[in-house]
N, C-alpha and C positions, 0 to 999 in steps of 0.2 A: 504494500500500500504506500502511496506517495503522501508525504506530509504537505498537503496543498497550502496550508497556512504559511509554512516556511517558504515554499516556492513563491507564493504571492508576495511575501515580505521581501524576498531577494529581488524580485522583479521591480518593486517600488524603490528599493534601496539603490538599484543600478540606474534609476531614473527612466525606466521603461514602463510601458503599458503592455497588457497582454497582446494587443494589436501590433505594437512595434516588435515585441518578441517574436510573434508569429511571422512577421515579415523577415526578421533576421534569420530565422531557422527555415524559411521557405515553405511554410504551410499556411493554409487559409486561416484567417482570424477565427472564423466560426468553428473550425476544426479544433484549434487549440482551446478555445472556450469550452467546447464540448468535452474534451479530454480532461480538462481541469475540473469541470463541474461533475465529472464522473469519478471524483476522487483519484484521478490519475490512473485508474485501472487499465485504461487502454493505451497508455504510453508504451512505445516500443523502446528497445535499447537505443536505436538510432535517435529517436526523439530525445531521450534522456541525454545522450552524448551531445547533441546539438544545443540543447538548453544549457548544459554545463559549460560549453564553449562560449555561447552567446552571453551568459551571465558571468563568465570568468570565475566559476566556482572552484574552491579548493576541493581536494579529495574528501576532506571531512564534511564540508558543506553538502557536497553531492551525495555522500552516504546518508547524512542526516535527512535529506529531502527525499531521495529515491529508494532508500532501503529501510523504511520505518517498520519496526517490528511491533506488532500488536499482540499483547499477552492478555488472554481472557481468564 
């Protein structure tokens, strides 16, 4: 599961919007909105890599966002 709140925070921190991020990674804005709205469940590895590059995430930040572990 993707930590969508941390992802959105990083987008804002980098001075971007979801629309601008979508443009940077080469996907339609509505596609990125849909993937984020779906708790990131439909992100591919390629999507995650492109987002990490576009946001210049550290390995730790990327792990915290894209590899959230939920313990029930």
